[in-house]
PADOLO-447861 format. One record per residue (C-alpha): x, y, z; residue in three letters; residue number from 0. Coordinates in nm, 2 decimals. Example, Ala and Ser with C-alpha at 12.3 -4.5 7.8 and 13.67 -1.06 7.14 Angstrom:
% residues 2
((1.23, -0.45, 0.78), 'ALA', 0)
((1.37, -0.11, 0.71), 'SER', 1)
END
This chain:
% residues 323
((0.52, 1.34, 2.20), 'MET', 0)
((0.68, 1.41, 1.86), 'LYS', 1)
((0.65, 1.17, 1.57), 'ILE', 2)
((0.78, 1.21, 1.22), 'CYS', 3)
((0.68, 0.99, 0.92), 'LEU', 4)
((0.91, 0.97, 0.62), 'ILE', 5)
((0.75, 0.80, 0.32), 'SER', 6)
((0.70, 0.81, -0.06), 'PHE', 7)
((0.32, 0.87, -0.03), 'ASP', 8)
((0.24, 0.86, -0.40), 'PHE', 9)
((-0.13, 0.75, -0.35), 'TYR', 10)
((-0.20, 0.93, -0.02), 'GLY', 11)
((-0.24, 0.63, 0.21), 'PHE', 12)
((0.04, 0.72, 0.45), 'ASP', 13)
((-0.10, 1.06, 0.54), 'TYR', 14)
((-0.39, 0.88, 0.72), 'ASN', 15)
((-0.13, 0.78, 0.98), 'ILE', 16)
((-0.05, 1.15, 1.04), 'ILE', 17)
((-0.42, 1.24, 1.07), 'LYS', 18)
((-0.48, 0.96, 1.32), 'GLU', 19)
((-0.18, 1.07, 1.53), 'LEU', 20)
((-0.29, 1.43, 1.52), 'ARG', 21)
((-0.64, 1.33, 1.62), 'ARG', 22)
((-0.48, 1.21, 1.94), 'ARG', 23)
((-0.30, 1.53, 2.01), 'GLY', 24)
((0.04, 1.40, 1.90), 'ILE', 25)
((0.28, 1.64, 1.73), 'ASP', 26)
((0.30, 1.44, 1.40), 'ALA', 27)
((0.48, 1.56, 1.09), 'GLN', 28)
((0.52, 1.41, 0.74), 'HIS', 29)
((0.81, 1.43, 0.51), 'ILE', 30)
((0.65, 1.31, 0.19), 'ASP', 31)
((0.94, 1.25, -0.06), 'ILE', 32)
((0.69, 1.18, -0.35), 'SER', 33)
((0.65, 1.56, -0.35), 'LYS', 34)
((1.03, 1.63, -0.38), 'PHE', 35)
((1.13, 1.76, -0.72), 'ARG', 36)
((1.48, 1.79, -0.85), 'TYR', 37)
((1.58, 2.00, -1.15), 'THR', 38)
((1.90, 1.94, -1.33), 'TYR', 39)
((2.10, 2.27, -1.36), 'PRO', 40)
((2.19, 2.19, -1.72), 'SER', 41)
((2.16, 1.92, -1.99), 'THR', 42)
((2.53, 1.83, -1.92), 'ALA', 43)
((2.44, 1.77, -1.56), 'ALA', 44)
((2.16, 1.54, -1.67), 'LYS', 45)
((2.39, 1.34, -1.90), 'CYS', 46)
((2.65, 1.32, -1.62), 'SER', 47)
((2.40, 1.18, -1.38), 'ASN', 48)
((2.31, 0.91, -1.64), 'PHE', 49)
((2.67, 0.81, -1.65), 'PHE', 50)
((2.70, 0.81, -1.27), 'ASN', 51)
((2.40, 0.59, -1.23), 'LYS', 52)
((2.52, 0.35, -1.50), 'LEU', 53)
((2.89, 0.33, -1.40), 'VAL', 54)
((2.93, 0.45, -1.04), 'LEU', 55)
((2.59, 0.35, -0.91), 'ASN', 56)
((2.53, 0.71, -0.79), 'LYS', 57)
((2.22, 0.90, -0.85), 'ASN', 58)
((2.23, 1.28, -0.81), 'VAL', 59)
((1.85, 1.30, -0.77), 'LYS', 60)
((1.85, 1.04, -0.49), 'ASN', 61)
((2.13, 1.22, -0.31), 'ILE', 62)
((1.94, 1.55, -0.34), 'ALA', 63)
((1.63, 1.38, -0.20), 'MET', 64)
((1.82, 1.24, 0.09), 'GLU', 65)
((1.97, 1.58, 0.17), 'GLU', 66)
((1.61, 1.72, 0.16), 'HIS', 67)
((1.50, 1.47, 0.42), 'ILE', 68)
((1.78, 1.56, 0.65), 'LEU', 69)
((1.72, 1.94, 0.60), 'GLU', 70)
((1.35, 1.89, 0.69), 'GLU', 71)
((1.43, 1.69, 1.00), 'LEU', 72)
((1.67, 1.96, 1.11), 'ASP', 73)
((1.38, 2.21, 1.08), 'LYS', 74)
((1.16, 1.99, 1.29), 'LEU', 75)
((1.41, 1.92, 1.57), 'GLY', 76)
((1.46, 1.60, 1.77), 'PRO', 77)
((1.18, 1.35, 1.75), 'GLN', 78)
((1.06, 1.08, 1.99), 'ASP', 79)
((0.99, 0.84, 1.70), 'ILE', 80)
((1.06, 0.84, 1.33), 'ILE', 81)
((0.88, 0.59, 1.11), 'LEU', 82)
((1.02, 0.52, 0.76), 'SER', 83)
((0.80, 0.36, 0.50), 'ILE', 84)
((0.98, 0.21, 0.20), 'ARG', 85)
((1.32, 0.26, 0.36), 'PRO', 86)
((1.49, 0.10, 0.07), 'ASP', 87)
((1.48, 0.44, -0.10), 'ARG', 88)
((1.73, 0.57, 0.15), 'ILE', 89)
((2.10, 0.47, 0.18), 'CYS', 90)
((2.25, 0.33, 0.49), 'LYS', 91)
((2.46, 0.64, 0.58), 'SER', 92)
((2.15, 0.86, 0.57), 'VAL', 93)
((1.95, 0.61, 0.77), 'HIS', 94)
((2.22, 0.64, 1.05), 'LEU', 95)
((2.19, 1.02, 1.04), 'GLN', 96)
((1.82, 1.00, 1.07), 'ILE', 97)
((1.85, 0.75, 1.36), 'LYS', 98)
((2.06, 1.01, 1.55), 'ALA', 99)
((1.77, 1.26, 1.53), 'LYS', 100)
((1.52, 1.05, 1.73), 'CYS', 101)
((1.49, 0.83, 2.04), 'LYS', 102)
((1.34, 0.54, 1.84), 'LYS', 103)
((1.37, 0.47, 1.46), 'TYR', 104)
((1.13, 0.22, 1.31), 'ILE', 105)
((1.03, 0.12, 0.96), 'CYS', 106)
((0.74, -0.05, 0.78), 'TYR', 107)
((0.76, -0.25, 0.46), 'LEU', 108)
((0.44, -0.27, 0.26), 'TYR', 109)
((0.60, -0.46, -0.03), 'ASP', 110)
((0.77, -0.79, -0.05), 'SER', 111)
((1.15, -0.82, -0.03), 'SER', 112)
((1.12, -1.00, -0.37), 'ASN', 113)
((1.04, -0.66, -0.52), 'LEU', 114)
((1.30, -0.43, -0.36), 'PHE', 115)
((1.64, -0.46, -0.19), 'PRO', 116)
((1.65, -0.49, 0.19), 'ILE', 117)
((2.03, -0.50, 0.26), 'LYS', 118)
((2.01, -0.17, 0.45), 'ASN', 119)
((1.71, -0.28, 0.65), 'ILE', 120)
((1.86, -0.43, 0.96), 'THR', 121)
((1.83, -0.41, 1.34), 'THR', 122)
((2.16, -0.23, 1.34), 'ALA', 123)
((1.97, 0.07, 1.20), 'ILE', 124)
((1.61, 0.02, 1.31), 'PHE', 125)
((1.48, -0.04, 1.66), 'ASP', 126)
((1.19, -0.23, 1.51), 'LYS', 127)
((1.11, -0.35, 1.16), 'ILE', 128)
((0.75, -0.42, 1.06), 'TYR', 129)
((0.64, -0.59, 0.74), 'THR', 130)
((0.31, -0.68, 0.58), 'PHE', 131)
((0.46, -0.99, 0.42), 'ASP', 132)
((0.44, -1.30, 0.64), 'LYS', 133)
((0.71, -1.48, 0.45), 'ASP', 134)
((0.95, -1.19, 0.51), 'ASP', 135)
((0.86, -1.18, 0.88), 'ALA', 136)
((0.94, -1.55, 0.92), 'ALA', 137)
((1.26, -1.54, 0.71), 'LYS', 138)
((1.42, -1.22, 0.85), 'TYR', 139)
((1.27, -1.20, 1.20), 'GLY', 140)
((1.07, -0.89, 1.12), 'PHE', 141)
((0.75, -0.80, 1.31), 'GLU', 142)
((0.44, -0.90, 1.11), 'SER', 143)
((0.16, -0.65, 1.07), 'ILE', 144)
((-0.09, -0.60, 0.78), 'CYS', 145)
((-0.21, -0.28, 0.63), 'ASN', 146)
((-0.51, -0.10, 0.78), 'TYR', 147)
((-0.86, 0.03, 0.73), 'ILE', 148)
((-0.83, 0.41, 0.68), 'TYR', 149)
((-1.19, 0.48, 0.58), 'LEU', 150)
((-1.50, 0.52, 0.79), 'ASP', 151)
((-1.72, 0.21, 0.77), 'LYS', 152)
((-2.00, 0.23, 0.51), 'THR', 153)
((-2.34, 0.11, 0.62), 'GLU', 154)
((-2.48, -0.17, 0.42), 'ILE', 155)
((-2.77, -0.06, 0.20), 'CYS', 156)
((-2.95, -0.36, 0.05), 'PRO', 157)
((-3.13, -0.16, -0.21), 'LYS', 158)
((-2.82, 0.02, -0.34), 'LYS', 159)
((-2.76, -0.01, -0.71), 'THR', 160)
((-2.41, -0.03, -0.85), 'PHE', 161)
((-2.25, 0.09, -1.17), 'GLY', 162)
((-2.02, -0.22, -1.17), 'ASN', 163)
((-2.03, -0.56, -1.03), 'ASP', 164)
((-1.65, -0.60, -1.03), 'LEU', 165)
((-1.39, -0.33, -1.01), 'TYR', 166)
((-1.01, -0.30, -1.01), 'ILE', 167)
((-0.75, -0.04, -1.09), 'VAL', 168)
((-0.40, -0.17, -1.15), 'SER', 169)
((-0.05, -0.09, -1.27), 'ALA', 170)
((0.07, -0.26, -1.58), 'ILE', 171)
((0.28, -0.57, -1.49), 'ASP', 172)
((0.26, -0.95, -1.51), 'GLU', 173)
((-0.10, -0.93, -1.37), 'ARG', 174)
((-0.23, -0.82, -1.71), 'VAL', 175)
((-0.25, -1.18, -1.83), 'THR', 176)
((-0.47, -1.28, -1.54), 'LEU', 177)
((-0.68, -0.97, -1.58), 'LEU', 178)
((-0.74, -1.05, -1.94), 'ASN', 179)
((-0.87, -1.40, -1.84), 'LYS', 180)
((-1.10, -1.25, -1.58), 'ILE', 181)
((-1.24, -0.99, -1.82), 'ALA', 182)
((-1.32, -1.28, -2.06), 'ALA', 183)
((-1.50, -1.47, -1.79), 'ILE', 184)
((-1.70, -1.16, -1.69), 'CYS', 185)
((-1.79, -1.09, -2.05), 'THR', 186)
((-1.91, -1.45, -2.10), 'LYS', 187)
((-2.12, -1.45, -1.78), 'GLN', 188)
((-2.25, -1.10, -1.85), 'GLU', 189)
((-2.10, -0.96, -1.52), 'ILE', 190)
((-2.06, -0.58, -1.55), 'PRO', 191)
((-1.70, -0.48, -1.48), 'PHE', 192)
((-1.47, -0.19, -1.48), 'LYS', 193)
((-1.10, -0.27, -1.51), 'PHE', 194)
((-0.86, 0.01, -1.54), 'VAL', 195)
((-0.49, -0.02, -1.62), 'LEU', 196)
((-0.25, 0.26, -1.56), 'VAL', 197)
((0.09, 0.29, -1.72), 'GLY', 198)
((0.31, 0.46, -1.98), 'LYS', 199)
((0.24, 0.21, -2.27), 'LYS', 200)
((-0.08, 0.02, -2.35), 'LYS', 201)
((-0.02, -0.36, -2.34), 'PRO', 202)
((-0.06, -0.56, -2.65), 'ASN', 203)
((-0.36, -0.80, -2.69), 'ASN', 204)
((-0.55, -0.62, -2.41), 'LEU', 205)
((-0.91, -0.74, -2.37), 'HIS', 206)
((-1.14, -0.48, -2.53), 'PRO', 207)
((-1.34, -0.43, -2.21), 'GLY', 208)
((-1.03, -0.32, -2.01), 'ILE', 209)
((-0.97, 0.05, -1.99), 'GLN', 210)
((-0.63, 0.20, -2.03), 'TYR', 211)
((-0.49, 0.54, -1.91), 'THR', 212)
((-0.16, 0.71, -1.86), 'THR', 213)
((-0.31, 0.92, -1.58), 'GLU', 214)
((-0.25, 0.81, -1.23), 'ASN', 215)
((-0.57, 0.75, -1.03), 'ILE', 216)
((-0.57, 0.95, -0.70), 'SER', 217)
((-0.72, 0.82, -0.38), 'LEU', 218)
((-0.98, 1.10, -0.40), 'GLN', 219)
((-1.09, 0.97, -0.74), 'HIS', 220)
((-1.07, 0.60, -0.64), 'LEU', 221)
((-1.30, 0.61, -0.34), 'ILE', 222)
((-1.62, 0.71, -0.55), 'PRO', 223)
((-1.53, 0.43, -0.79), 'GLU', 224)
((-1.51, 0.18, -0.51), 'LEU', 225)
((-1.84, 0.30, -0.37), 'ASP', 226)
((-2.00, 0.24, -0.71), 'ASP', 227)
((-1.88, -0.12, -0.72), 'SER', 228)
((-2.05, -0.43, -0.58), 'LYS', 229)
((-1.74, -0.65, -0.56), 'VAL', 230)
((-1.37, -0.55, -0.56), 'PHE', 231)
((-1.10, -0.74, -0.74), 'LEU', 232)
((-0.75, -0.78, -0.59), 'ASP', 233)
((-0.47, -0.93, -0.79), 'LEU', 234)
((-0.13, -0.97, -0.62), 'ILE', 235)
((0.21, -0.97, -0.79), 'ARG', 236)
((0.42, -1.29, -0.81), 'LYS', 237)
((0.60, -1.40, -0.49), 'ASN', 238)
((0.39, -1.16, -0.27), 'GLN', 239)
((0.16, -1.26, 0.01), 'ASN', 240)
((0.09, -0.94, 0.21), 'GLY', 241)
((-0.26, -0.80, 0.19), 'LEU', 242)
((-0.31, -0.50, -0.03), 'SER', 243)
((-0.51, -0.19, 0.08), 'PHE', 244)
((-0.79, -0.31, -0.15), 'ARG', 245)
((-0.87, -0.59, 0.10), 'VAL', 246)
((-0.91, -0.33, 0.38), 'PHE', 247)
((-1.12, -0.10, 0.15), 'ASP', 248)
((-1.35, -0.40, 0.10), 'ALA', 249)
((-1.38, -0.43, 0.48), 'LEU', 250)
((-1.46, -0.06, 0.52), 'ALA', 251)
((-1.72, -0.05, 0.24), 'PHE', 252)
((-1.85, -0.39, 0.36), 'GLN', 253)
((-1.82, -0.53, 0.01), 'ARG', 254)
((-1.71, -0.87, -0.12), 'LYS', 255)
((-1.37, -0.92, -0.28), 'ILE', 256)
((-1.22, -1.16, -0.53), 'ILE', 257)
((-0.85, -1.21, -0.47), 'SER', 258)
((-0.56, -1.41, -0.61), 'SER', 259)
((-0.39, -1.39, -0.27), 'ASN', 260)
((-0.43, -1.74, -0.11), 'ALA', 261)
((-0.28, -1.61, 0.22), 'SER', 262)
((-0.60, -1.42, 0.29), 'ILE', 263)
((-0.75, -1.75, 0.41), 'LYS', 264)
((-0.51, -1.73, 0.71), 'GLU', 265)
((-0.67, -1.42, 0.85), 'TYR', 266)
((-0.94, -1.42, 1.12), 'PRO', 267)
((-1.18, -1.21, 0.90), 'PHE', 268)
((-1.17, -1.47, 0.61), 'TYR', 269)
((-1.52, -1.58, 0.52), 'ASN', 270)
((-1.58, -1.76, 0.19), 'PRO', 271)
((-1.91, -1.59, 0.16), 'ASN', 272)
((-1.73, -1.25, 0.15), 'ASN', 273)
((-1.40, -1.35, -0.01), 'ILE', 274)
((-1.35, -1.56, -0.32), 'LEU', 275)
((-0.99, -1.68, -0.37), 'VAL', 276)
((-0.91, -1.76, -0.73), 'ILE', 277)
((-0.63, -1.97, -0.88), 'ASP', 278)
((-0.42, -1.73, -1.10), 'PRO', 279)
((-0.36, -2.01, -1.35), 'GLU', 280)
((-0.72, -2.12, -1.38), 'ASN', 281)
((-0.96, -1.86, -1.24), 'PRO', 282)
((-1.32, -1.95, -1.18), 'GLU', 283)
((-1.57, -1.69, -1.08), 'ILE', 284)
((-1.92, -1.83, -1.02), 'PRO', 285)
((-2.21, -1.59, -1.08), 'ARG', 286)
((-2.36, -1.70, -0.75), 'SER', 287)
((-2.08, -1.52, -0.56), 'PHE', 288)
((-2.24, -1.18, -0.66), 'PHE', 289)
((-2.59, -1.29, -0.57), 'GLU', 290)
((-2.55, -1.33, -0.19), 'THR', 291)
((-2.52, -1.04, 0.05), 'PRO', 292)
((-2.20, -0.94, 0.24), 'PHE', 293)
((-2.19, -1.08, 0.59), 'GLU', 294)
((-2.06, -0.81, 0.84), 'PRO', 295)
((-1.76, -0.87, 1.06), 'LEU', 296)
((-1.81, -0.86, 1.44), 'PRO', 297)
((-1.73, -0.52, 1.57), 'ALA', 298)
((-1.43, -0.64, 1.79), 'GLU', 299)
((-1.27, -0.82, 1.49), 'LEU', 300)
((-1.33, -0.52, 1.26), 'TYR', 301)
((-1.16, -0.29, 1.51), 'GLY', 302)
((-0.84, -0.49, 1.50), 'LYS', 303)
((-0.78, -0.38, 1.14), 'TYR', 304)
((-0.85, -0.01, 1.18), 'THR', 305)
((-0.58, 0.26, 1.16), 'ILE', 306)
((-0.64, 0.33, 1.53), 'GLU', 307)
((-0.53, -0.02, 1.61), 'SER', 308)
((-0.24, -0.01, 1.36), 'TRP', 309)
((-0.11, 0.32, 1.51), 'VAL', 310)
((-0.13, 0.18, 1.86), 'ASN', 311)
((0.07, -0.13, 1.76), 'THR', 312)
((0.34, 0.03, 1.55), 'VAL', 313)
((0.42, 0.32, 1.77), 'PHE', 314)
((0.35, 0.13, 2.09), 'GLU', 315)
((0.15, 0.43, 2.21), 'LEU', 316)
((0.03, 0.29, 2.54), 'GLU', 317)
((0.38, 0.20, 2.64), 'LYS', 318)
((0.53, 0.53, 2.51), 'GLU', 319)
((0.27, 0.75, 2.67), 'LEU', 320)
((0.33, 0.59, 3.01), 'LYS', 321)
((0.71, 0.63, 3.00), 'SER', 322)
END
């Protein structure tokens, strides 16, 4: 079986899908468009593209990226399944060309439709559409599936010491206001924390205990930081209810998590001992939450959220391998 993944894998999460497929002996290839680089032939061409984007709604860089995808697919030859993650980055005509190069074309949305356009994401193009957002699944008839555990499970070590009681790394957006509130709560309660904001410009009135950097944090750098943290912090953006990868990192590390995502209570693994859901408008973080140990999930329940299970579901491997 031949499977190709097309995604903008900026943080490296998606490649875990390829690794799992290859572990099973499947011919799996990854077209990672985050690595695509376009160089303008001249300053005039760059200025012209600015005009085209502004007036004609055409972007030379995007067109070149789409051509790159098609060229890479031509090199790989016909595929049994192609999975597109963040398909909003690709125009409809190119999606149709991609569809012609495989037996089954599917996509996965790990962001809410409130944050990106979905007009080109239809069953006229895709054989199946998966989303991590339950509201989008109900509204548009998409298949609901959450993200996955991509790490090996870490054994619980009761005597382990941590550098931080609470940790988060986040992009700079509307969540900064809530993060400032939580930093103030932690400072008042003497809860050691490490909050890192990543972006081009440091926000005004940032809590002095919050770190700021312009350097993106790679997955390779993030994992040791998570390992050194007793509890993870998960803050979702407005109008989003899908579970972030941080939730599944917490399951893998067997650590507690504090989340502003109320929908987490709807999942079978929800346990108030392990998961503290806060009100974004009025967050309350009791010190006692940090003082009780994590309660492990039953093995069968844990297994439902692993990448092995995710790959089985999305690619319908049992069905495909029998056909």
